[in-house]
N, C-alpha and C positions, 0 to 999 in steps of 0.2 A: 626324786619326787619333789615337786615345788609346792610349798605351802603359801596360800594367799590369806593374809590376815586383814580383816576389815575393822578399822577402829571407828566406832560410831560415837557421835557426840551424845552427851546425856539427854538433851532435849529430844533428839531424833529417836533415841532408844525408847524414851517414855511415850512418844507418840505412837510408835509401832506396837508397844504393849497395850496401850489403850485401844488402838484400832482392833487388835485381836479380840478384845473383850466385847466389841460391839455386836449386835444381832446381825444375822445373815441378811435379813430383809428389813432395813430401817424404814422403808416406805410403808410396809404393813403395820409396823409399830406406831408410826405417826398417824395412820388412818384410824387405828384402834383407839388411840388417845383422843382423837377428834370426834369420836362417836358418843352418842348419848345412850345409856342403858335405861330404858323406860319400862314402867309397868302400867298398862292401860286400865280402864275401869272394869274390865272383865277379869283382871288379875293375870293377863297374859304378858310375858316378858318379851321385849323386842329391842333391837338396836337400830337407832336412827342417826343419820348424819348430824353433827353438831350444828350445822347451819344449812338446813334444807333449802335448796334453791328451786326445786320443782315439786309442787304439792298439788294434791287433788282430793276432793271429797266425793264420796259415793252416796251421800244423803243431802237432800236439799237444805235441811236445817244446818248441817255442818258447813255447807258452802256459804251460807249466810254468815256463819261465825268466822270463817276464814276471811271473808271480805271485810268483816268488822275489825279484825286484828292483824292479819298478815299484810305483807307487801303484796299488793294485788298482781304485780308483775310476775310473782312466783307461782301464781295459780295457773296451771296449764290446761285445765279442762273442767267440764261440768257434766252432770247427768242429764237425761232427757227431761227431767221434771224440775231442774233448777232454773228459776226465773226471777230471782230477787237476790241482790239489786239488779237493775236492768243491764248494768255493765257486764254481767255474767253471760248474757246472751251472745257476746262476741267470742266466747271461748269455744274450743272444739267440744263436741258431744261424745260422751262414752255411755253407752246403755248400761244401766245398773241392774236391770232385771229383765231377762237373764243377763248376766254380766258379760259384756263385750271384752273378753280377756285380751284378745289381740289388739283391739283399739286402745285399751288402757296401756298396754306394754309399749306401744308405739310412742306414747307421750313421755316415757322415761321418767316417771315421778320418783323422787327420793323417798317419799312416804305418802301413803293413802290414809285419809281420815274417814271414819264412818261412825254410825251409831248402832247400839244394840237393837236387834230386830230388823235392821235394814239389809245388812250384808251377812250372808251365811258364813259360818266358820269354815266351811269347806272351800268357799271362794277365797277367803283370807289365806287359807293354807296353800292354795294354788298360787296365789300371788307371792307369798313368802318363799316358796320354792324357786321362784324366778328372781329372788333377791329384792322384792318390793315389800317393805314392812307395812303392816296394816294396824292402825291405832284406833281402838274403839272407845267411845264415850257412852255414858249411861246417865239418865237423869230421872230422879224420883221427885225432886222438889225444885222450885225456881232457883234456890241457892245453888243447886247442882249445875245449873246452866252457867251461873257466874263462875263457879269453880272451873268448869270446862273451858271457859274463855281465858281464865288465868293460866290454865295448863297449856293452852295453845300458845299464849304469849311466851311462856317459858320455853316450850319446845322450839318455837320459831325465832327466838331471840327478839321478841317484841313485847317485853314485859311492861315498859311504861305505857304503851298503847293499850294493852289489855287492862292494866290497872285503872287508867282513866275511864275506860268504858264501864268496867264492873263497879267502880265507885259511884258512877252516875246511876247505873241501874239499881244498885243497892239502895240508894237514896230514894229513887222512884218507888221501889217495892215497899220500903218502909213507910212512905207517905200513904200508899194505898192501904197497907195493913192498919195504919192508924186512923183511917176514916171511921167516924162514929157510925155504929149500926143504926139502921132505920126500922128495925123490928126483928122478929125471929129470923134466923138464917133459913132461907128457902132451900128445899131439897131439889137438886137439879139433876135431871137425867139427860145425858148427851149421847145421841145415837150416831154411829158411824156408817151403818148399813141397814137397809130396810128388810131384806129377805135373804137369810134370817135376820133378826134384829140384833145387831152387834152394838155394844155400847162401850163407853169409857169406864173401865172398872176402877175399883178402889186403889189398886196398885199402879196408877198412872200419874203422870205429871198433872193431869187435869184436876185431880183431887186437891192438890196443893194450890193450883191457880184459882179454883172456885172458892176455896177457903179464904185466900187473900182478897178475893172480890166481895166477900161477905156472905157466901152461900155455903152449901155442903153437898158433896156427891150423894145422890139418892141411893147409889149402890154402896152399901156399907159392908157387905160380905166380900171377903177376899177370895176371888176365884184363882185357879192356877193360871188362867190366861189373863193377860192385862186387858184384853178387849173381849169379854165373854158374850156369848149369844144368850139372850134371855127369852123366856117364853112369855106369851101374853098374860098368862096367869100371874107370873112373877112380877111383871110390870104393874098389873092391877094392884098387887099387894104393896108395891113400893109407893104407888099413888103420888108421883112427883108433883111438886108445886110449879116447876118450870121444866119445859122440854126444849132442848137445843138440837137442831138438825135441819132446819128449814123454816121458812116463813109459815105463818098460820095458814094462809091461803094455799100455798104449795102442798103442805103436808095434809091439809084437809082433803085435797083432791087426789092424794096418792096414798100416803101412809095410813091415814084414818079411814080412807075408803076401803083399803085392803084389810084393816083390822078395826072394824067399826066398834067392837066392844071396848077398845081403848079410849073411846070418847068419854068414858066415865072417869078418866083420871082428872085430877084437879087442874093440871096445866091446861087441858083442853077446855074445861068448863070455864076457866077464867081467861082464856085466850092468851096465856103466857107461853106461847110457842114461838121460838125465835130462830132466825138464821144467824149465822156467825161467819166471820171471815175464815175460810178454811185454812189458809196458810198460817194465820196466827194461832189457830187452834191446834194444828197438827205439827207445827215445827217448833221444837224447843231450841230457840236461838236467841240472838240479841234483841229481838222484838218481844221478849217475854213480858216485859212490863206493859207494853202496848196491848198484848193479849189479855192480861188481867184487867186493864182499864176498860176494854170492850165488854168483858164479862160483867164488870161492876156496873156499867151503864145499863145493861139488861136487867140487873137485879135491883136497881135503884131508879124506878121509873119517875 
């Protein structure tokens, strides 16, 4: 029998031993190390690439936030209602309601951003089963919008850009908050629909914005729904000083013609019935200070 003895040098032997200790799939380990473990505003845990290169929002407000913070070349699509800034109109459209799942998947986003109440958790679960993480944000106060912008900056590797924007917005909001009062805070009722009459409830961002503008939400009761439907009797009891939802002429020929008894509220009697820019009112995004400023102009004739 012939014996063959291999004499290995010490460095080569050390290299073989170290190699044996390496994981079977180093690529998988590298990918895991490059991922972000996040918790969104709904307390959901998700894994997102460390440097997302393809991103998409399913809420118009969130699209505005991405354009304010992200590298816009990484934004791969928009929803059918996203129209600001105008540059977004050049992006492919994905219907958000009902969700165009196939159209979204074709865009291969690394992560999808949305807001509470816009995208259902069922739709989010369907996307995540396909390997597309969905990150939710939620806003109760104007400062939550600023926090959301900073979170986006951290997730997308755009911290300096987000910080410059939020510092500027924080200064604007502080300036608005510091404006001297011109009298008692008017009680403001903001309607979102006429039949039935849906309004901005106490537990909405509107409550904080109208407070920053120098007023107060006429709806002080906290309903389970953020946008409760109110009866005419309830609105008469509220007797708001200001009504937001359309110009006096428009609502006089529609809303108050349908509900003539509401002409008894103080807002109608004093003709303090105003239209407001819908996008600013409805979208909690980087134009939040502009929205507060518009409300302030209405309350400070």
